[in-house]
C-alpha positions as CSV (number, residue, x, y, z in Angstrom):
1,M,86.3,136.1,92.7
2,T,85.2,133.6,90.7
3,A,87.9,134.3,88.1
4,L,90.4,133.6,91.0
5,A,89.1,130.4,91.9
6,S,89.1,129.5,88.0
7,A,92.6,130.1,88.0
8,A,93.5,128.2,90.8
9,V,91.6,125.3,89.6
10,A,93.5,125.4,86.3
11,A,96.9,125.8,87.7
12,P,97.7,122.8,90.2
13,A,100.1,123.6,92.8
14,S,103.6,122.9,91.7
15,A,104.6,119.3,92.3
16,A,107.1,118.1,95.2
17,E,109.2,115.2,95.8
18,A,110.2,113.5,99.1
19,P,113.9,112.8,98.9
20,V,115.0,109.2,99.7
21,V,118.7,108.0,100.3
22,V,118.8,104.4,100.8
23,P,121.4,103.4,103.5
24,L,123.8,100.5,102.3
25,Q,126.6,101.2,104.5
26,G,125.7,98.3,106.5
27,L,127.0,96.4,103.1
28,E,130.4,97.2,103.9
29,P,131.4,94.1,106.3
30,A,130.2,91.9,103.9
31,I,131.8,93.3,100.6
32,P,135.2,93.8,99.7
33,M,134.6,97.8,98.5
34,D,132.9,100.8,99.8
35,A,128.9,100.6,99.7
36,P,127.1,102.3,96.7
37,T,125.1,105.3,97.2
38,V,121.8,105.4,96.0
39,A,119.9,108.7,96.2
40,S,116.4,109.3,94.7
41,G,113.0,110.8,95.5
42,V,109.5,109.7,95.6
43,P,107.4,112.0,93.2
44,L,104.2,113.7,95.1
45,P,101.6,114.3,92.4
46,A,99.4,117.2,92.7
47,P,95.8,116.9,91.3
48,G,94.5,119.4,89.3
49,G,91.0,120.8,87.8
50,H,89.0,117.8,85.8
51,T,89.7,118.1,82.1
52,G,85.9,119.1,81.3
53,F,82.9,117.4,80.5
54,H,82.0,115.6,77.2
55,P,82.0,118.4,74.9
56,G,78.3,117.7,73.3
57,H,75.3,115.7,73.7
58,S,72.4,114.9,71.5
59,G,69.6,114.8,74.1
60,A,67.5,117.0,76.2
61,L,69.9,116.4,79.2
62,S,73.5,116.2,79.4
63,D,75.8,113.0,79.4
64,V,76.4,111.7,82.8
65,N,80.5,111.9,83.0
66,V,83.3,111.1,85.2
67,P,86.0,113.0,83.9
68,H,89.5,112.8,83.9
69,V,91.3,114.2,86.7
70,P,94.9,115.4,85.9
71,L,97.8,115.0,87.9
72,S,101.4,116.3,87.5
73,S,104.5,115.6,89.1
74,T,108.1,115.8,88.7
75,L,110.2,112.4,88.5
76,P,113.1,113.1,90.9
77,G,116.6,112.9,89.7
78,T,118.3,109.4,90.9
79,V,121.9,109.0,91.4
80,V,123.5,105.3,91.8
81,D,127.3,105.6,92.7
82,A,129.0,102.2,93.2
83,P,132.7,102.1,93.7
84,L,134.1,99.4,91.2
85,P,136.4,96.7,93.0
86,E,140.0,97.1,92.7
87,V,141.3,95.1,89.6
88,I,145.2,95.4,89.4
89,D,146.9,95.4,92.8
90,G,148.1,99.2,93.9
91,S,145.7,100.7,91.3
92,E,142.9,103.1,92.4
93,P,139.4,101.8,92.0
94,G,136.7,103.4,89.4
95,K,133.1,104.3,89.8
96,A,130.0,103.1,88.1
97,L,127.5,106.2,87.9
98,F,124.0,105.8,86.7
99,T,122.1,109.0,86.9
100,S,118.5,110.3,86.0
101,P,117.9,113.8,85.8
102,R,114.4,115.5,86.9
103,S,111.9,115.2,84.4
104,P,108.1,116.4,84.4
105,L,105.3,113.9,84.7
106,K,101.6,114.3,83.5
107,A,99.0,111.7,84.1
108,A,95.3,111.4,83.9
109,T,92.9,109.2,85.8
110,P,90.3,106.9,83.8
111,G,86.9,108.7,83.5
112,A,83.8,107.2,82.1
113,T,80.7,108.5,80.0
114,V,77.4,107.4,79.9
115,G,74.7,108.9,77.1
116,N,71.5,110.1,78.2
117,P,68.8,107.7,77.4
118,V,66.2,110.4,77.1
119,G,66.1,112.4,73.9
120,M,64.5,115.6,72.7
121,P,60.9,115.8,72.6
122,S,59.2,115.0,69.4
123,A,56.2,116.4,67.9
124,D,55.4,112.5,66.5
125,R,55.0,111.6,69.8
126,F,52.9,114.3,71.1
127,G,56.0,116.5,72.9
128,M,57.1,113.4,74.6
129,P,60.9,112.5,74.9
130,E,62.3,109.4,72.9
131,L,64.0,107.0,74.9
132,S,66.9,105.1,73.6
133,A,69.4,102.9,74.9
134,P,72.4,104.8,76.8
135,N,76.0,104.6,75.0
136,V,78.5,103.6,77.7
137,G,82.1,104.7,77.4
138,V,85.3,104.5,79.4
139,L,88.0,107.3,78.7
140,A,91.6,105.9,79.1
141,P,93.7,107.0,81.5
142,A,97.1,108.8,80.2
143,L,100.8,109.0,81.2
144,N,103.1,111.3,79.8
145,G,106.8,111.7,80.7
146,V,110.3,111.3,79.5
147,L,113.4,109.3,81.1
148,E,116.4,110.0,80.1
149,P,119.0,108.0,82.2
150,Q,122.6,108.0,81.6
151,L,125.1,105.1,82.8
152,G,128.9,105.6,82.9
153,L,132.3,104.5,84.2
154,A,134.8,106.9,85.8
155,A,138.3,106.1,85.8
156,P,140.2,107.8,89.0
157,T,141.8,111.0,88.3
158,V,145.5,111.0,88.8
């Protein structure tokens, strides 16, 4: 049972996305061409288990930590398809096409660590622990992902 629970924490659920299509058809009376099409999505990040506590400590008690919380998601594919205006009378208009494929995204929330002010018991102090100023640190957030957008012009096929 414990192994199944730890496996569920280690492997977050697959990331999902909410599709978004921007309705631009209302622009057609105001512009002299068909309205562009914009389709994308909103990533829905899935939180995973924390990345672990600070690996070592020098005191009798462990350091107090606020660990990183990993988030994983997928940047959705985006398509912007805009017809180009007719430049020469009687010619077929082309299209401007911007695409960005789906790509994985991994992030981690900020964290913090506070060193323990209580040290190990000392024989010089008759078994009493040494006290020191706590060491305070901030664990920086992280964001990893790759964007590969493509922009192109498409001429009409004859």
